[in-house]
Backbone bond lengths (Angstrom), bond angles and torsions (degrees), N, CA, C in turn:
res aa  C-N    CA-C-N  psi(-1)  N-CA   C-N-CA  omega(-1)  CA-C   N-CA-C  phi
1 M - - - 1.451 - - 1.525 110.43 -
2 R 1.369 116.19 -44.90 1.462 118.96 179.99 1.519 110.54 -62.40
3 L 1.334 116.96 -38.23 1.470 120.18 179.49 1.520 109.90 -63.33
4 A 1.309 116.28 -46.28 1.461 119.75 -179.70 1.521 110.56 -62.42
5 L 1.337 116.97 -41.16 1.450 120.84 178.91 1.524 110.92 -65.33
6 L 1.339 117.07 -43.92 1.462 120.73 178.29 1.521 110.41 -60.29
7 L 1.322 117.36 -45.87 1.461 120.32 179.96 1.519 111.27 -64.46
8 L 1.324 116.74 -38.60 1.455 120.12 178.12 1.523 110.29 -63.02
9 I 1.330 116.97 -44.21 1.467 121.13 178.59 1.516 109.98 -63.91
10 L 1.326 116.87 -44.79 1.462 120.26 -179.36 1.516 111.01 -62.74
11 H 1.309 117.18 -40.98 1.462 120.49 178.59 1.524 109.91 -63.50
12 A 1.338 116.42 -43.91 1.463 120.12 -178.74 1.523 110.99 -64.69
13 V 1.324 117.26 -42.46 1.459 120.07 179.57 1.518 110.33 -66.47
14 A 1.329 116.76 -40.63 1.466 119.48 178.76 1.519 110.04 -61.63
15 I 1.292 116.07 -42.73 1.459 120.03 -178.91 1.520 109.93 -66.59
16 S 1.336 117.39 -45.20 1.458 118.49 -179.00 1.516 111.69 -72.21
17 A 1.322 118.32 -34.50 1.461 120.80 -178.96 1.514 111.97 -64.94
18 F 1.302 117.76 -34.04 1.451 121.06 -178.29 1.530 112.09 -109.16
19 S 1.335 117.88 8.62 1.463 122.17 -177.40 1.517 110.27 48.10
20 L 1.318 115.75 48.01 1.451 120.66 -176.83 1.514 110.67 -77.83
21 G 1.301 115.40 144.82 1.452 121.36 172.78 1.511 112.62 77.34
22 G 1.289 116.17 132.26 1.447 121.76 179.45 1.515 113.41 -70.62
23 L 1.316 118.23 -14.08 1.449 120.64 -177.15 1.513 112.38 -70.01
24 L 1.321 117.50 -23.11 1.450 120.62 -173.59 1.517 114.00 -96.13
25 R 1.302 118.34 -3.82 1.455 119.25 -178.30 1.526 109.91 -123.65
26 P 1.318 115.88 149.97 1.461 118.43 178.92 1.517 110.39 -63.38
27 K 1.310 116.44 137.66 1.459 121.42 -178.53 1.528 111.78 -69.53
28 A 1.331 118.23 -30.13 1.455 121.28 -173.67 1.527 113.16 -79.10
29 A 1.333 117.65 -20.42 1.464 120.05 -175.98 1.520 110.86 -72.19
30 P 1.336 117.19 127.34 1.465 118.92 175.66 1.517 109.39 -64.89
31 R 1.324 116.75 144.63 1.447 121.49 -177.15 1.510 110.13 -124.53
32 A 1.296 114.18 149.37 1.455 121.31 169.83 1.508 106.10 -121.87
33 S 1.283 116.56 160.26 1.449 120.76 -179.16 1.518 108.68 -116.75
34 A 1.314 116.07 136.42 1.463 121.01 177.60 1.516 108.72 -127.04
35 T 1.306 117.16 139.19 1.448 121.28 178.97 1.520 109.46 -80.27
36 V 1.329 116.36 121.72 1.458 121.95 177.54 1.516 109.11 -84.46
37 A 1.290 116.10 -46.55 1.455 122.32 175.51 1.521 104.60 -127.64
38 S 1.295 116.53 -178.11 1.460 118.26 -176.67 1.519 112.44 -62.82
39 D 1.316 117.53 -17.61 1.455 118.90 -177.19 1.524 114.06 -139.37
40 V 1.322 117.85 17.31 1.455 121.38 178.60 1.522 107.84 -127.03
41 Q 1.316 116.43 130.27 1.455 120.93 -178.20 1.517 110.37 -116.25
42 I 1.335 115.79 149.55 1.458 120.98 170.75 1.516 107.34 -118.27
43 N 1.312 115.94 155.92 1.455 121.33 176.17 1.514 108.28 -103.21
44 I 1.321 115.73 134.08 1.448 121.50 -175.62 1.521 108.28 -127.30
45 K 1.325 116.47 135.18 1.459 121.30 179.62 1.531 109.31 -68.39
46 K 1.318 116.31 130.41 1.464 121.50 176.02 1.523 108.83 -80.61
47 T 1.308 114.76 139.47 1.463 118.88 179.78 1.513 111.94 -98.06
48 G 1.313 117.56 -16.75 1.450 120.45 -178.47 1.525 112.60 84.71
49 S 1.308 117.81 -0.60 1.455 120.72 -179.70 1.520 110.31 -91.04
50 S 1.314 114.74 169.88 1.463 119.67 179.46 1.523 111.41 -72.65
51 S 1.297 116.78 -10.09 1.461 119.51 -179.10 1.532 111.83 -95.38
52 D 1.358 117.21 21.54 1.463 120.53 -179.86 1.522 112.82 -53.76
53 D 1.340 117.16 -42.89 1.467 119.43 -179.96 1.516 111.38 -62.19
54 A 1.317 116.79 -43.21 1.473 120.61 178.55 1.525 110.07 -65.55
55 D 1.336 116.15 -40.46 1.461 120.34 178.48 1.523 110.85 -63.65
56 M 1.331 115.33 -41.81 1.467 119.11 179.41 1.521 110.50 -64.53
57 E 1.308 117.53 -42.59 1.461 121.15 179.48 1.526 110.64 -63.42
58 A 1.330 116.50 -42.52 1.461 120.70 178.88 1.526 110.83 -64.42
59 A 1.327 116.77 -42.07 1.469 120.50 178.60 1.525 110.72 -65.57
60 K 1.315 115.93 -39.42 1.462 120.67 178.05 1.524 110.40 -62.03
61 E 1.309 116.31 -48.14 1.469 120.63 179.82 1.522 110.98 -62.79
62 S 1.318 116.21 -39.65 1.461 120.74 178.56 1.529 110.93 -63.87
63 S 1.327 116.56 -41.96 1.465 120.75 179.01 1.517 111.31 -66.55
64 I 1.324 116.86 -41.67 1.464 120.48 178.27 1.522 109.81 -62.21
65 K 1.333 116.39 -45.54 1.461 120.27 -179.88 1.526 111.10 -62.73
66 A 1.336 116.95 -44.21 1.464 120.75 -179.39 1.523 110.99 -62.44
67 F 1.325 116.44 -43.53 1.457 119.53 -179.53 1.525 111.19 -68.03
68 T 1.325 117.07 -42.62 1.464 120.71 178.86 1.520 110.35 -61.74
69 E 1.321 117.55 -42.88 1.466 121.31 177.81 1.527 110.89 -64.34
70 Q 1.315 116.14 -37.61 1.462 119.98 178.29 1.528 110.27 -63.91
71 V 1.314 116.75 -44.32 1.467 120.98 179.05 1.520 109.85 -63.13
72 K 1.335 117.49 -45.66 1.473 120.77 177.98 1.518 110.35 -57.87
73 G 1.330 116.08 -47.77 1.463 120.42 -179.32 1.521 112.12 -60.94
74 M 1.313 115.91 -42.02 1.463 120.36 179.56 1.533 110.57 -62.92
75 L 1.329 115.92 -45.42 1.466 119.73 -179.30 1.523 111.94 -69.01
76 D 1.315 118.04 -34.06 1.464 121.32 176.85 1.525 111.59 -69.53
77 K 1.320 116.63 -39.58 1.468 122.31 -175.91 1.533 112.81 -76.59
78 L 1.320 116.66 -33.25 1.463 120.47 -173.82 1.531 113.68 -53.84
79 P 1.334 120.53 -49.10 1.474 118.95 -178.54 1.529 113.33 -61.60
80 T 1.321 117.47 -30.16 1.467 120.13 -179.62 1.519 111.90 -75.53
81 M 1.319 116.47 -14.70 1.458 120.65 -179.56 1.528 112.91 -95.98
82 L 1.337 116.45 -8.55 1.462 120.31 -178.28 1.517 110.54 -90.58
83 D 1.316 116.25 137.63 1.462 120.97 176.78 1.525 109.00 -66.01
84 E 1.307 115.96 160.39 1.467 121.85 -178.61 1.527 110.58 -55.56
85 G 1.323 115.81 131.41 1.450 121.66 177.89 1.525 114.68 83.11
86 I 1.313 117.49 -1.65 1.459 120.78 -179.63 1.529 108.67 -93.53
87 A 1.308 115.38 123.29 1.465 120.71 -179.40 1.525 110.29 -84.62
88 P 1.326 116.04 147.04 1.466 118.20 174.89 1.520 110.12 -70.75
89 P 1.312 117.79 162.30 1.463 119.73 177.39 1.533 110.47 -63.32
90 E 1.313 115.45 153.76 1.462 121.72 178.41 1.530 111.58 -57.14
91 S 1.312 116.10 -32.89 1.469 120.27 -179.60 1.523 112.13 -63.99
92 A 1.335 118.54 -24.06 1.468 120.80 177.45 1.530 110.23 -66.60
93 G 1.325 117.07 -42.23 1.465 120.55 177.41 1.516 111.99 -64.53
94 K 1.319 115.93 -39.95 1.467 120.17 177.86 1.527 110.83 -65.70
95 L 1.329 116.18 -39.29 1.460 120.17 178.60 1.526 110.10 -65.66
96 Q 1.318 117.14 -39.10 1.469 121.07 177.37 1.528 110.14 -61.01
97 E 1.325 116.91 -42.86 1.470 120.88 178.27 1.530 110.91 -62.47
98 A 1.319 116.77 -42.12 1.465 120.45 179.17 1.527 110.79 -65.38
99 L 1.322 116.78 -38.07 1.460 121.62 177.84 1.527 110.05 -63.58
100 E 1.319 116.10 -47.06 1.464 120.36 179.92 1.523 111.60 -63.39
101 A 1.321 117.40 -32.20 1.467 121.99 178.33 1.530 111.43 -84.93
102 N 1.343 116.31 -4.69 1.466 122.02 -176.91 1.531 111.35 55.12
103 D 1.333 115.66 38.81 1.457 123.09 -179.50 1.532 108.48 -92.80
104 M 1.328 115.87 92.11 1.463 120.65 -174.88 1.525 112.76 -61.52
105 S 1.305 117.29 -38.83 1.463 119.98 -179.65 1.519 111.16 -62.42
106 E 1.314 116.03 -45.85 1.463 120.62 -179.86 1.526 110.37 -68.82
107 M 1.327 116.98 -38.52 1.467 120.19 177.59 1.519 110.21 -60.74
108 F 1.303 116.48 -41.06 1.463 122.41 -179.24 1.527 110.49 -58.59
109 I 1.321 116.56 -49.18 1.468 121.59 -178.99 1.529 110.83 -67.85
110 L 1.329 116.28 -45.83 1.461 120.18 -176.48 1.522 112.79 -70.67
111 F 1.324 117.30 -27.27 1.460 120.62 174.14 1.528 109.22 -58.97
112 Y 1.315 115.68 -46.10 1.459 120.18 178.98 1.531 110.40 -65.89
113 E 1.315 116.99 -45.79 1.458 120.28 -179.07 1.528 111.48 -60.61
114 L 1.333 117.64 -40.92 1.459 120.24 178.70 1.525 110.73 -64.14
115 N 1.319 117.78 -41.99 1.467 120.16 176.52 1.524 111.00 -58.48
116 V 1.321 116.57 -43.65 1.464 121.28 178.43 1.529 109.97 -62.73
117 D 1.333 117.12 -47.67 1.466 120.82 -178.40 1.525 112.03 -60.73
118 I 1.325 116.98 -43.22 1.467 120.20 -179.75 1.525 110.35 -64.66
119 E 1.315 115.76 -49.43 1.466 119.80 -175.99 1.534 112.13 -65.42
120 C 1.322 117.01 -33.23 1.466 120.51 -175.11 1.530 113.89 -90.56
121 N 1.314 118.37 -24.08 1.465 120.41 -171.18 1.516 115.41 -117.47
122 Y 1.317 117.37 -2.36 1.465 120.89 -177.54 1.511 109.56 -130.77
123 A 1.326 114.72 154.86 1.459 120.90 175.50 1.520 107.92 -143.22
124 M 1.314 116.48 157.88 1.452 121.73 179.32 1.524 108.65 -83.12
125 D 1.328 115.83 126.92 1.456 121.09 174.57 1.525 107.68 -74.06
126 N 1.323 117.65 127.27 1.466 121.20 -175.94 1.517 113.24 -64.36
127 E 1.331 118.15 -29.97 1.462 120.79 -178.66 1.518 112.57 -83.50
128 T 1.330 117.14 -49.86 1.464 120.46 -175.42 1.519 112.98 -86.30
129 K 1.319 117.33 -17.34 1.470 123.81 -175.38 1.529 111.61 59.69
130 L 1.338 115.32 26.97 1.453 121.82 175.46 1.521 108.84 -116.26
131 M 1.326 115.64 159.67 1.461 119.76 -178.24 1.521 110.89 -80.67
132 V 1.308 114.55 139.53 1.456 123.09 174.03 1.524 107.37 -127.69
133 T 1.335 115.71 157.33 1.459 117.28 175.91 1.523 107.68 -68.09
134 H 1.293 114.67 146.93 1.466 119.87 -175.94 1.516 109.01 -149.43
135 E 1.289 115.35 131.00 1.467 120.51 176.97 1.525 107.91 -100.61
136 Y 1.313 115.87 101.61 1.457 121.44 178.81 1.521 109.71 -72.02
137 E 1.318 114.98 154.67 1.455 120.70 169.09 1.522 105.66 -95.52
138 W 1.310 115.12 101.94 1.452 120.90 -176.25 1.517 109.37 -79.62
139 N 1.312 115.50 109.20 1.454 122.41 -176.38 1.526 108.56 -122.64
140 Q 1.307 117.01 125.52 1.464 121.43 -177.75 1.526 112.90 -58.61
141 D 1.327 117.07 -26.83 1.459 120.90 -177.20 1.525 113.05 -89.92
142 D 1.333 116.96 -5.07 1.458 121.72 -177.27 1.529 109.98 -83.42
143 E 1.315 116.29 130.36 1.465 121.50 -178.14 1.530 111.67 -64.50
144 L 1.338 117.95 -39.91 1.465 121.28 179.06 1.526 110.70 -64.22
145 T 1.325 116.64 -41.46 1.463 120.35 177.48 1.521 110.09 -59.18
146 Q 1.305 116.70 -48.48 1.460 119.84 -178.21 1.527 110.94 -65.17
147 M 1.329 117.87 -38.17 1.458 121.60 179.44 1.537 110.81 -64.17
148 K 1.340 116.79 -46.73 1.469 120.89 178.86 1.524 110.20 -61.60
149 M 1.319 115.90 -47.64 1.458 120.62 -177.79 1.526 111.37 -63.60
150 K 1.312 117.43 -41.98 1.458 120.16 -177.03 1.530 111.14 -65.69
151 G 1.326 117.38 -42.38 1.460 120.22 178.75 1.521 111.91 -61.11
152 L 1.328 116.47 -45.77 1.464 120.51 179.47 1.519 111.68 -69.03
153 Y 1.311 116.52 -38.58 1.459 121.80 178.43 1.528 110.57 -62.66
154 M 1.332 116.61 -46.22 1.465 120.26 -178.42 1.526 110.95 -65.33
155 L 1.318 118.23 -38.49 1.464 120.42 175.33 1.523 109.28 -61.46
156 G 1.316 117.35 -43.33 1.458 121.15 178.39 1.514 112.28 -62.19
157 I 1.323 117.09 -40.97 1.464 121.36 178.86 1.532 109.86 -63.20
158 K 1.319 116.67 -43.65 1.463 119.95 179.38 1.525 111.00 -64.37
159 M 1.319 116.84 -40.88 1.460 120.04 178.85 1.524 110.26 -68.58
160 L 1.312 116.67 -37.20 1.463 121.24 178.13 1.530 110.73 -59.03
161 G 1.321 116.04 -36.40 1.459 120.97 -179.83 1.517 113.75 -66.10
162 T 1.327 117.72 -18.83 1.460 120.21 179.62 1.527 112.12 -96.30
163 A 1.316 117.46 -10.50 1.471 120.65 -179.50 1.520 109.28 -81.13
164 S 1.322 115.89 131.55 1.462 119.33 -177.74 1.522 112.96 -110.75
165 V 1.307 117.38 -3.20 1.460 121.47 179.51 1.529 107.95 -114.30
166 E 1.311 116.39 135.29 1.463 121.48 -175.80 1.528 112.74 -58.31
167 S 1.324 118.53 -35.72 1.470 119.74 -178.31 1.527 111.40 -64.23
168 T 1.330 117.65 -35.71 1.460 120.74 177.00 1.521 109.78 -70.12
169 K 1.318 116.62 -43.57 1.463 120.42 177.38 1.526 110.30 -59.70
170 D 1.327 116.10 -42.64 1.466 120.33 180.00 1.523 111.67 -62.97
171 R 1.320 117.01 -40.12 1.472 119.76 179.10 1.525 111.65 -67.08
172 L 1.321 117.11 -40.76 1.469 120.08 177.01 1.527 110.38 -63.66
173 K 1.333 116.84 -43.91 1.466 120.94 177.88 1.523 110.61 -61.81
174 S 1.321 116.43 -39.20 1.463 121.01 179.29 1.526 111.29 -62.11
175 I 1.330 116.88 -40.79 1.466 120.27 177.44 1.522 109.64 -61.60
176 V 1.334 116.34 -44.52 1.468 120.10 179.41 1.527 110.47 -61.13
177 L 1.323 116.79 -46.62 1.468 120.19 -177.32 1.519 112.39 -68.78
178 E 1.332 117.22 -45.45 1.461 120.91 -173.84 1.519 114.07 -81.95
179 K 1.326 117.23 -34.53 1.462 119.49 -174.08 1.524 113.78 -104.55
180 L 1.323 116.87 -12.24 1.463 119.23 178.15 1.524 111.11 -118.14
181 A 1.315 117.27 -66.20 1.470 120.45 -175.40 1.525 112.15 -58.40
182 A 1.315 117.39 -41.47 1.466 120.95 -178.82 1.529 111.99 -61.98
183 R 1.333 117.07 -31.10 1.474 120.51 -179.63 1.521 112.32 -63.68
184 V 1.324 115.52 -28.17 1.463 119.00 -179.74 1.523 110.84 -109.57
185 G 1.320 116.49 17.09 1.453 121.98 174.10 1.518 114.91 66.58
186 M 1.321 116.59 37.75 1.463 119.83 -178.11 1.523 111.35 -124.03
187 D 1.329 114.77 156.62 1.462 120.20 169.87 1.529 106.48 -93.04
188 G 1.323 116.61 179.79 1.456 121.14 -176.42 1.513 114.96 -57.73
189 P 1.349 118.93 -53.76 1.467 119.32 -178.60 1.537 113.13 -61.32
190 A 1.312 117.83 -39.39 1.463 120.71 179.26 1.537 110.21 -66.87
191 F 1.327 116.06 -39.92 1.465 121.23 179.26 1.530 110.04 -64.44
192 D 1.326 116.52 -44.25 1.472 120.71 176.87 1.536 110.37 -57.38
193 A 1.308 116.12 -49.32 1.464 121.21 -176.92 1.532 110.45 -63.76
194 W 1.322 117.55 -38.30 1.459 122.64 -178.49 1.525 110.94 -64.94
195 L 1.322 116.86 -38.03 1.472 120.68 -175.19 1.514 113.86 -92.41
196 L 1.318 117.44 -20.98 1.476 118.77 -176.34 1.488 111.47 -108.04
């Protein structure tokens, strides 16, 4: 339960931090786009005032700070959620390196990869309420499999929409294909059709 709640909070913060997805913002509000990293964009509401550039810069800085704090919090919390002797996913170490290097583009990609790794490779132990490694039986007909895959897929799609450089888009797509679609024996088009 704690894992699901943590992932739900992380997904919500990621979405709000980057204003991902058109579902969360009013359609009528004019938007401007600001580059957060060399290949990640956020959408910022235009105010119509002469201080739009200052507003955009402030919103950009606020989004960067919120996302960086979210990554720090996730990395700080993860070890406390793992049962004794359980190692964090390799993507957690890579995300820590990106955080220390203040590499927003890499943090963006690795944030998604870590979410995928946690959701796909760990489960909450009912007795200890801590995460343990778990090898799921990924079955296309299983409702839990489809629910897990759809949540991670939709987060990836929303993050993909904010990437403005093809190499970032390609890496996000690669995570979806290699770490999600492959688990259920599908290629990209079949996986899309199965979830949508």
